[in-house]
N, C-alpha and C positions, 0 to 999 in steps of 0.2 A: 273204863268207865272215866265219866263227866271233868274234867281237871276245874279244880276252883279257877285257874288263873282265865279258862276261857267261862269255866260260866259267868265268869267278875263281867264285864265283856256283854253279854245279851243280856243279865239280871237289871243293866244300869235303867232303864225304865223305869224300872218294881221300888218299891219302896227300900232303904238299905240300911240293912242294921252294919254294924262297922265291929266287928271282935278281932280283939289278937292273937295269932295262934305262932309262935316261932318269930320267922322275922317278916311276916308275911300278915296283910289284912284282910278278910276272908269277908265280903260284900253278899249277905243273902238274907230272902224269905223261904221262910218254910215249906212254903207251896210251891217255889219254885223250885228249891232244892230236895229231893225223896231222902230219906235216911239214907237211903243205899247208897249213898255218892260220899258223904261226910267218912272221914276217917276218925278212929279210937273216939280220938283226940277234941274234933269239931262237932261229935254226934253228942259228946257231955256240954260242948255248949250251948249246943243248938237245944236243946234237953233246959239246959239254964232259961234259955230264951224264951221258948214255950211255955216257963212258971212264970216269968216278968211278965209274960202277956196276961194269961191267968189270975193274974193277980192284982192287972190295975184298975 
């Protein structure tokens, strides 16, 4: 399973969105990180982000 800490490194060229989760800031783009790599908590954040994108 791809971890956020290593994923963060290779996601840098992409548009980044910062979410606070516990003590870490996770940078991700929905197109880059499939839902399968999210923990339950971050999956909820991703769903919220998706809603934000839709309502812009």
